[in-house]
C-alpha positions as CSV (number, residue, x, y, z in Angstrom):
1,X,-45.4,77.5,130.0
2,X,-42.4,76.9,127.7
3,X,-40.9,73.7,126.3
4,X,-37.7,74.5,128.2
5,X,-38.5,72.5,131.4
6,X,-37.9,73.7,135.0
7,X,-35.6,76.3,134.0
8,X,-36.6,79.3,136.1
9,X,-34.2,80.5,138.6
10,X,-31.6,77.9,138.3
11,X,-28.9,80.3,139.0
12,X,-30.2,81.7,142.1
13,X,-27.6,79.9,144.3
14,X,-24.9,81.9,142.4
15,X,-26.6,85.1,143.1
16,X,-26.9,84.1,146.9
17,X,-23.4,83.2,147.0
18,X,-22.3,86.6,145.4
19,X,-24.7,88.4,147.6
20,X,-23.0,86.9,150.8
21,X,-19.7,88.0,149.5
22,X,-21.1,91.8,149.0
23,X,-22.7,91.8,152.5
24,X,-19.2,91.0,154.0
25,X,-18.2,94.6,154.0
26,X,-18.9,98.1,152.8
27,X,-17.1,100.8,151.0
28,X,-17.4,104.4,150.4
29,X,-18.5,105.3,146.9
30,X,-19.5,108.7,145.4
31,X,-23.0,108.7,143.8
32,X,-22.8,109.9,140.4
33,X,-26.2,111.8,140.6
34,X,-25.7,113.8,143.8
35,X,-21.8,113.9,143.8
36,X,-21.9,113.0,147.5
37,X,-20.1,110.1,149.1
38,X,-22.3,107.0,150.5
39,X,-21.5,103.9,152.4
40,X,-22.3,101.0,150.0
41,X,-22.1,97.1,149.9
42,X,-21.5,97.4,146.0
43,X,-18.6,99.3,144.1
44,X,-19.3,100.0,140.5
45,X,-17.5,97.0,139.6
46,X,-19.6,94.8,142.0
47,X,-22.8,96.4,140.4
48,X,-21.7,95.3,136.9
49,X,-20.5,91.8,138.0
50,X,-23.9,91.2,139.9
51,X,-25.8,92.6,137.2
52,X,-24.3,90.5,134.4
53,X,-24.9,87.3,136.6
54,X,-28.5,88.1,137.2
55,X,-29.0,89.2,133.6
56,X,-28.6,85.7,132.6
57,X,-31.2,84.6,135.2
58,X,-33.8,87.0,133.8
59,X,-33.3,85.9,130.3
60,X,-34.0,82.3,131.6
61,X,-36.8,83.3,133.4
62,X,-38.8,85.4,130.7
63,X,-36.9,84.7,127.5
64,X,-36.0,87.4,124.9
65,X,-38.6,88.4,122.5
66,X,-37.4,87.2,119.1
67,X,-37.7,90.2,117.0
68,X,-34.4,91.4,116.1
69,X,-35.9,94.7,114.5
70,X,-37.7,95.5,117.7
71,X,-34.8,94.8,119.9
72,X,-32.6,97.0,117.7
73,X,-35.3,99.8,117.9
74,X,-35.6,99.6,121.7
75,X,-31.8,99.4,122.2
76,X,-31.2,102.6,120.2
77,X,-33.6,104.5,122.0
78,X,-32.2,103.4,125.4
79,X,-28.6,104.1,124.4
80,X,-29.5,107.4,123.2
81,X,-31.0,108.0,126.7
82,X,-28.2,106.5,128.6
83,X,-25.7,108.4,126.7
84,X,-27.4,111.7,128.2
85,X,-27.4,110.1,131.7
86,X,-25.2,110.6,134.7
87,X,-23.5,107.2,134.0
88,X,-23.0,107.4,130.3
89,X,-19.8,105.2,130.7
90,X,-21.6,102.0,131.6
91,X,-22.0,99.3,129.1
92,X,-25.8,99.7,128.8
93,X,-28.1,96.6,127.8
94,X,-31.7,97.2,126.9
95,X,-33.7,94.0,126.4
96,X,-37.4,93.4,125.3
97,X,-38.6,90.4,127.2
98,X,-41.2,87.8,125.8
99,X,-43.7,88.4,128.5
100,X,-47.2,89.8,128.3
101,X,-46.9,91.3,131.9
102,X,-47.0,95.0,131.9
103,X,-43.5,95.5,133.5
104,X,-40.2,97.2,133.4
105,X,-37.3,96.9,135.7
106,X,-33.5,97.4,136.1
107,X,-30.6,95.7,137.4
108,X,-27.5,97.1,138.8
109,X,-24.6,97.9,136.3
110,X,-26.9,99.0,133.3
111,X,-29.4,96.3,132.6
112,X,-32.9,97.5,131.7
113,X,-35.7,95.6,130.6
114,X,-39.1,96.2,129.2
115,X,-41.9,93.5,128.3
116,X,-43.6,93.5,125.1
117,X,-46.8,93.6,127.3
118,X,-45.9,97.0,128.5
119,X,-45.0,98.1,125.1
120,X,-48.6,97.1,123.7
121,X,-49.9,99.9,126.0
122,X,-47.6,102.6,125.2
123,X,-48.6,105.2,122.6
124,X,-45.5,106.8,121.2
125,X,-41.7,106.5,121.3
126,X,-41.7,109.2,124.0
127,X,-44.0,107.3,126.2
128,X,-41.5,104.3,125.9
129,X,-38.6,106.8,126.6
130,X,-40.3,107.8,129.8
131,X,-40.6,104.2,131.0
132,X,-36.9,103.5,130.1
133,X,-35.6,106.9,131.5
134,X,-37.2,106.1,134.8
135,X,-35.4,102.7,135.0
136,X,-32.1,104.3,133.9
137,X,-32.7,106.7,136.7
138,X,-32.8,103.9,139.3
139,X,-29.5,102.6,138.1
140,X,-27.6,106.1,137.6
141,X,-28.7,107.0,141.3
142,X,-27.5,103.5,142.6
143,X,-30.8,102.7,144.0
144,X,-30.5,99.1,143.9
145,X,-27.1,99.3,145.9
146,X,-28.7,101.7,148.3
147,X,-31.4,99.5,149.2
148,X,-29.1,96.4,149.6
149,X,-26.9,98.6,151.9
150,X,-29.7,99.6,154.3
151,X,-31.2,96.4,154.4
152,X,-28.2,94.2,154.6
153,X,-29.0,93.2,158.2
154,X,-32.1,91.4,156.6
155,X,-29.8,88.9,154.9
156,X,-29.3,87.4,151.4
157,X,-33.1,87.3,150.6
158,X,-33.5,91.1,150.4
159,X,-30.2,91.5,148.3
160,X,-31.1,88.8,146.2
161,X,-34.5,90.2,145.6
162,X,-32.9,93.6,144.8
163,X,-30.7,92.1,142.3
164,X,-33.1,90.0,140.6
165,X,-35.6,93.0,140.4
166,X,-38.5,91.4,138.7
167,X,-42.1,91.3,139.8
168,X,-43.7,88.0,139.7
169,X,-47.3,87.9,139.7
170,X,-48.3,84.7,141.6
171,X,-51.5,83.6,143.2
172,X,-53.2,81.2,145.3
173,X,-52.3,77.5,144.9
174,X,-49.3,78.3,142.3
175,X,-47.7,80.7,144.9
176,X,-47.5,77.7,147.3
177,X,-46.1,75.2,144.8
178,X,-44.2,77.1,142.0
179,X,-40.3,76.5,142.5
180,X,-39.6,79.8,141.0
181,X,-41.6,81.7,143.6
182,X,-39.2,81.1,146.3
183,X,-36.7,83.5,144.9
184,X,-39.3,85.9,143.6
185,X,-40.4,89.1,145.5
186,X,-39.4,92.7,145.2
187,X,-39.3,95.2,148.1
188,X,-40.6,98.4,146.6
189,X,-38.3,101.6,146.2
190,X,-38.8,104.1,148.7
191,X,-41.0,107.3,147.8
192,X,-37.9,109.4,147.6
193,X,-36.0,106.8,145.2
194,X,-39.2,106.8,142.9
195,X,-39.3,110.6,142.9
196,X,-35.7,110.9,142.1
197,X,-36.1,108.3,139.3
198,X,-39.0,110.3,137.9
199,X,-36.9,113.4,138.0
200,X,-34.0,111.8,136.3
201,X,-36.3,110.3,133.9
202,X,-37.8,113.6,133.1
203,X,-34.2,115.2,132.8
204,X,-33.1,112.3,130.2
205,X,-36.3,112.9,128.2
206,X,-35.6,116.5,128.0
207,X,-31.9,116.1,127.1
208,X,-33.1,113.9,124.2
209,X,-35.7,116.4,123.1
210,X,-38.8,114.5,124.2
211,X,-41.6,116.1,126.2
212,X,-41.3,115.2,129.8
213,X,-44.9,115.4,129.8
214,X,-44.7,111.9,128.4
215,X,-43.9,110.8,131.9
216,X,-47.4,111.8,133.1
217,X,-48.7,110.2,130.0
218,X,-47.3,106.9,131.1
219,X,-48.8,106.9,134.4
220,X,-52.1,107.8,133.0
221,X,-52.0,105.1,130.4
222,X,-51.1,102.4,133.1
223,X,-53.7,103.9,135.5
224,X,-56.1,103.3,132.8
225,X,-55.2,99.8,132.6
226,X,-55.4,99.4,136.3
227,X,-58.9,100.9,136.2
228,X,-59.8,98.4,133.5
229,X,-58.9,95.4,135.6
230,X,-60.7,96.8,138.7
231,X,-63.9,97.4,136.6
232,X,-63.7,93.9,135.2
233,X,-63.3,92.4,138.5
234,X,-66.2,94.4,140.1
235,X,-68.4,93.4,137.2
236,X,-67.6,89.5,138.1
237,X,-68.2,90.2,141.6
238,X,-64.5,90.0,142.7
239,X,-62.3,92.1,144.6
240,X,-59.9,94.1,142.4
241,X,-56.5,92.7,142.2
242,X,-53.5,94.5,143.7
243,X,-50.0,94.3,142.3
244,X,-48.5,92.2,139.6
245,X,-47.4,95.0,137.0
246,X,-45.2,97.9,136.7
247,X,-47.6,100.5,138.1
248,X,-48.7,98.6,141.2
249,X,-45.0,97.7,141.9
250,X,-44.2,101.5,142.4
251,X,-45.8,102.9,145.5
252,X,-48.2,105.9,146.2
253,X,-49.7,106.1,142.7
254,X,-51.9,109.2,143.1
255,X,-48.9,111.0,145.0
256,X,-46.5,110.0,142.1
257,X,-48.8,111.2,139.5
258,X,-49.1,114.5,141.3
259,X,-45.3,114.8,141.5
260,X,-44.6,113.8,138.0
261,X,-47.1,116.5,136.9
262,X,-45.2,119.0,138.7
263,X,-42.0,117.9,137.5
264,X,-43.0,118.0,134.0
265,X,-44.4,121.6,134.6
266,X,-41.1,122.9,135.7
267,X,-39.9,122.4,132.1
268,X,-42.5,124.5,130.6
269,X,-40.2,127.4,129.8
270,X,-38.7,125.3,127.1
271,X,-39.6,126.2,123.6
272,X,-42.5,123.9,122.6
273,X,-40.8,123.3,119.3
274,X,-38.2,121.2,120.9
275,X,-41.0,118.5,121.8
276,X,-42.5,118.5,118.4
277,X,-41.9,114.9,117.6
278,X,-43.0,112.3,119.9
279,X,-42.2,109.6,117.6
280,X,-45.7,108.0,117.4
281,X,-45.5,107.0,113.8
282,X,-42.1,105.3,114.4
283,X,-43.5,103.6,117.5
284,X,-46.6,102.3,115.8
285,X,-44.4,101.0,112.9
286,X,-42.1,99.3,115.4
287,X,-44.8,97.3,117.3
288,X,-46.8,96.3,114.4
289,X,-47.0,92.7,114.6
290,X,-46.1,92.4,118.2
291,X,-47.8,89.5,119.9
292,X,-50.6,90.5,122.2
293,X,-51.2,88.5,125.3
294,X,-49.3,85.0,125.3
295,X,-47.1,84.0,122.4
296,X,-46.9,80.7,120.6
297,X,-43.9,79.7,122.6
298,X,-45.6,80.3,125.9
299,X,-49.0,78.7,125.0
300,X,-52.4,80.7,124.9
301,X,-55.3,80.6,127.0
302,X,-58.6,81.0,125.6
303,X,-61.5,81.1,128.0
304,X,-61.2,77.9,129.9
305,X,-58.9,76.3,127.3
306,X,-55.1,76.2,127.3
307,X,-53.4,75.3,124.0
308,X,-49.6,75.0,123.6
309,X,-48.8,74.3,119.8
310,X,-45.2,73.7,120.0
311,X,-45.6,71.0,122.8
312,X,-48.7,69.7,121.0
313,X,-51.0,69.6,124.2
314,X,-54.2,71.0,125.3
315,X,-56.1,71.5,128.7
316,X,-59.6,72.6,129.7
317,X,-60.4,74.0,133.0
318,X,-63.6,73.1,134.8
319,X,-66.5,75.5,134.7
320,X,-65.6,78.5,137.1
321,X,-62.0,77.8,137.2
322,X,-59.3,79.8,135.9
323,X,-56.0,79.2,134.0
324,X,-52.7,80.6,135.2
325,X,-49.8,80.3,132.7
326,X,-46.3,80.7,134.3
327,X,-42.9,80.1,132.8
328,X,-42.5,76.5,134.4
329,X,-46.1,75.4,135.0
330,X,-49.8,75.8,134.0
331,X,-52.1,75.9,137.0
332,X,-55.9,75.3,136.6
333,X,-57.3,76.9,139.9
334,X,-60.9,76.8,141.3
335,X,-63.1,79.8,141.9
336,X,-62.1,79.7,145.6
337,X,-58.5,79.8,144.9
338,X,-58.0,77.0,147.6
339,X,-57.3,74.1,145.2
340,X,-56.1,73.3,141.7
341,X,-54.1,71.2,139.4
342,X,-50.6,72.0,138.5
343,X,-49.1,70.7,135.3
344,X,-45.2,70.7,134.9
345,X,-43.0,69.3,132.4
346,X,-40.8,66.7,133.9
347,X,-36.9,67.1,133.5
348,X,-35.4,64.2,131.2
349,X,-33.1,63.4,134.1
350,X,-35.9,62.5,136.4
351,X,-36.5,59.2,134.5
352,X,-37.6,57.4,131.6
353,X,-40.5,55.4,133.0
354,X,-43.5,56.6,135.2
355,X,-42.4,54.7,138.2
356,X,-38.8,56.2,138.0
357,X,-40.4,59.7,137.7
358,X,-42.6,59.2,140.7
359,X,-39.4,57.9,142.7
360,X,-37.3,60.7,141.8
361,X,-39.8,63.6,141.6
362,X,-42.3,62.9,144.3
363,X,-39.8,60.8,146.6
364,X,-42.7,58.9,148.3
365,X,-42.4,57.2,151.6
366,X,-45.5,55.1,150.9
367,X,-48.4,54.9,148.5
368,X,-49.9,53.2,145.6
369,X,-50.1,53.5,141.9
370,X,-52.7,53.2,139.3
371,X,-52.5,53.0,135.5
372,X,-54.8,55.4,133.7
373,X,-55.6,56.5,130.2
374,X,-55.8,60.3,129.4
375,X,-57.3,60.7,126.0
376,X,-55.1,57.9,124.5
377,X,-52.1,59.0,126.5
378,X,-50.5,56.5,129.0
379,X,-50.5,57.8,132.5
380,X,-49.8,56.7,136.1
381,X,-51.7,58.0,139.1
382,X,-50.0,57.9,142.5
383,X,-51.7,58.5,146.0
384,X,-49.6,58.4,149.0
385,X,-47.1,60.3,151.3
386,X,-43.8,62.0,151.2
387,X,-41.7,64.0,153.6
388,X,-41.6,67.7,153.1
389,X,-38.6,69.9,153.7
390,X,-39.3,70.0,157.4
391,X,-39.2,66.3,157.6
392,X,-43.2,66.0,158.3
393,X,-45.4,63.7,156.5
394,X,-47.3,65.0,153.5
395,X,-50.1,63.6,151.5
396,X,-49.6,63.5,147.8
397,X,-51.8,62.9,144.8
398,X,-50.4,63.2,141.4
399,X,-50.6,61.6,137.9
400,X,-47.4,61.2,135.5
401,X,-48.5,61.3,131.8
402,X,-46.5,60.6,128.6
403,X,-47.8,63.4,126.4
404,X,-47.0,64.4,122.7
405,X,-43.5,64.0,121.4
406,X,-42.9,61.5,124.2
407,X,-42.5,64.3,126.9
408,X,-43.5,63.5,130.6
409,X,-45.5,65.8,132.6
410,X,-46.5,65.8,136.2
411,X,-50.1,66.7,137.1
412,X,-50.2,67.5,140.8
413,X,-53.1,67.8,142.8
414,X,-52.9,70.9,145.1
415,X,-54.9,72.4,147.9
416,X,-54.7,74.7,150.9
417,X,-55.9,71.7,153.1
418,X,-57.3,68.2,153.1
419,X,-61.1,69.5,153.3
420,X,-60.6,71.7,150.2
421,X,-58.8,69.0,148.4
422,X,-61.8,66.6,149.0
423,X,-64.4,69.4,148.0
424,X,-62.5,69.9,144.7
425,X,-61.8,66.2,144.1
426,X,-64.3,65.8,141.2
427,X,-63.3,68.9,139.4
428,X,-59.6,68.0,139.8
429,X,-60.0,64.6,138.3
430,X,-62.0,66.5,135.4
431,X,-59.2,69.0,134.7
432,X,-56.8,66.0,134.7
433,X,-58.9,64.2,132.2
434,X,-58.9,67.1,129.8
435,X,-55.1,66.7,129.2
436,X,-54.9,65.8,125.8
437,X,-53.0,66.0,122.4
438,X,-54.0,68.8,120.2
439,X,-56.8,68.1,117.7
440,X,-57.2,70.0,114.5
441,X,-59.8,72.3,116.2
442,X,-57.5,73.0,119.0
443,X,-54.5,74.0,116.6
444,X,-56.9,76.5,115.0
445,X,-57.8,77.9,118.4
446,X,-54.1,78.2,119.4
447,X,-53.3,81.0,117.0
448,X,-51.7,84.0,119.1
449,X,-53.2,87.2,118.7
450,X,-51.2,90.0,117.1
451,X,-51.0,93.9,117.4
452,X,-51.7,95.7,114.2
453,X,-52.1,99.3,113.2
454,X,-55.1,100.5,111.2
455,X,-57.0,103.7,110.2
456,X,-59.6,104.6,112.8
457,X,-63.0,103.9,111.1
458,X,-66.0,106.0,111.3
459,X,-68.0,103.2,113.1
460,X,-65.4,103.7,115.9
461,X,-64.2,101.1,118.6
462,X,-67.6,99.3,118.0
463,X,-66.7,98.7,114.4
464,X,-63.2,97.5,115.3
465,X,-64.4,95.3,118.0
466,X,-66.6,93.2,115.5
467,X,-63.4,92.5,113.5
468,X,-61.5,91.6,116.6
469,X,-60.8,88.0,117.9
470,X,-61.3,89.3,121.4
471,X,-64.4,87.5,122.9
472,X,-64.9,89.5,126.0
473,X,-65.2,93.3,126.4
474,X,-63.6,93.7,123.1
475,X,-64.5,97.3,122.6
476,X,-63.4,98.3,126.1
477,X,-60.1,96.5,125.6
478,X,-59.4,98.2,122.2
479,X,-59.9,101.5,124.0
480,X,-57.7,100.4,126.7
481,X,-54.7,99.6,124.2
482,X,-55.1,102.8,122.7
483,X,-55.1,104.8,125.8
484,X,-58.6,106.2,125.6
485,X,-60.4,103.9,128.3
486,X,-62.6,105.7,130.9
487,X,-65.7,107.8,131.0
488,X,-63.6,111.0,130.3
489,X,-61.7,109.8,127.4
490,X,-62.2,110.9,124.1
491,X,-62.0,109.0,120.6
492,X,-59.3,109.3,117.8
493,X,-60.3,111.1,114.6
494,X,-61.5,109.1,111.8
495,X,-58.5,107.9,109.6
496,X,-56.0,108.4,112.6
497,X,-53.7,105.1,112.9
498,X,-54.8,103.1,116.0
499,X,-53.8,99.7,117.4
500,X,-56.1,96.7,116.8
501,X,-55.8,93.0,117.7
502,X,-56.0,90.4,115.1
């Protein structure tokens, strides 16, 4: 959660309006990659205009990672790849987003994004070039426009999802309540489109003297990440999670790995000297100091605790519960996933007093209020009813609290149904009661983790794990971030530079 308030997807109405205009008619365009004519709802001018508008929404949703040197490094790499693409004339924009998600995506018109989360798991400049080259391929082949054209009869929602293009990992209670989720899903590209983007990515790598084998390496790195998540879930007796990252948002992982391997092999006749430098040293220097996981501006989760140093607040989830940190809310979710406490900042325009906020945000039809004290912070609890969007009466329980820096927050009791709400009642009140101003101990725990580079010690990952702030599976996580997770993975040589978490 950031201190920006409810900023996510504010511009969605503008996208919908433009989408409606685009759906009004088709035109014939020439595909820059195939050279063939195709019917499309988007001319190149429309692609550029739509991408520009949606670009601002992406920046508002994710935030730009505030390291000018890293942004320049990624932009330089992207521009070099784009200049060798089939649409070199576009004004390409490459942005590192301030998100721990493992994700990359593109918008029509030449807007390409990588998260700092995916960069933490790449091993070299050539790996990152593989990710960016693939996304450039989607733009050069006009896949967004093609998908919008094929699915225009499905309505504005499909086109808007195509344009927005970002994968939102949402779950359980949060998916029912988050305002931003209404606009956030992505229909997968077809297998043919993915294969074409892979071929184009490999071609753009070769044109820039990177080994196309690095596209295979990227998928292998991400598959190890997927394997790690599945292994951890099974160890905890849970079903492995599906979706939510760059790899899972692309279909047929095993088949795509096979296809990419064949694509890379088709370039084997090229002199190996042309691929001599994968830019690993440059890459490790570029990502040294990168926040790992959540950043200071987003707040950090440490076990059952959530700390937000800029906002000056902290929360603790009940035992067995988990914390979901999204752009516009923090959600404390129970083990069953059917109840939770959603904590949102209240926009200033909603009111200055608790009663004003309850009237403007909850819009109750009836109910009662009760004054409370949350660790010295003034709060007002409301229980009553309101009308939902369908005009039906809906029970509501929520607390408005004035937190640090005189900011107001809404703590909403959420559940799948009344029975789930009743079962979780005691723990919901416990979660609410944990809302507090940061103590000195909390501030110390709120320090974000950082990616650093060091020489691999003779004691291996076990030695590095002892120095790491990672509290669970530290050795395995360090293997993962260095691309050597799994039973068949080897180890770096002593003295070789590796990534660590500090």
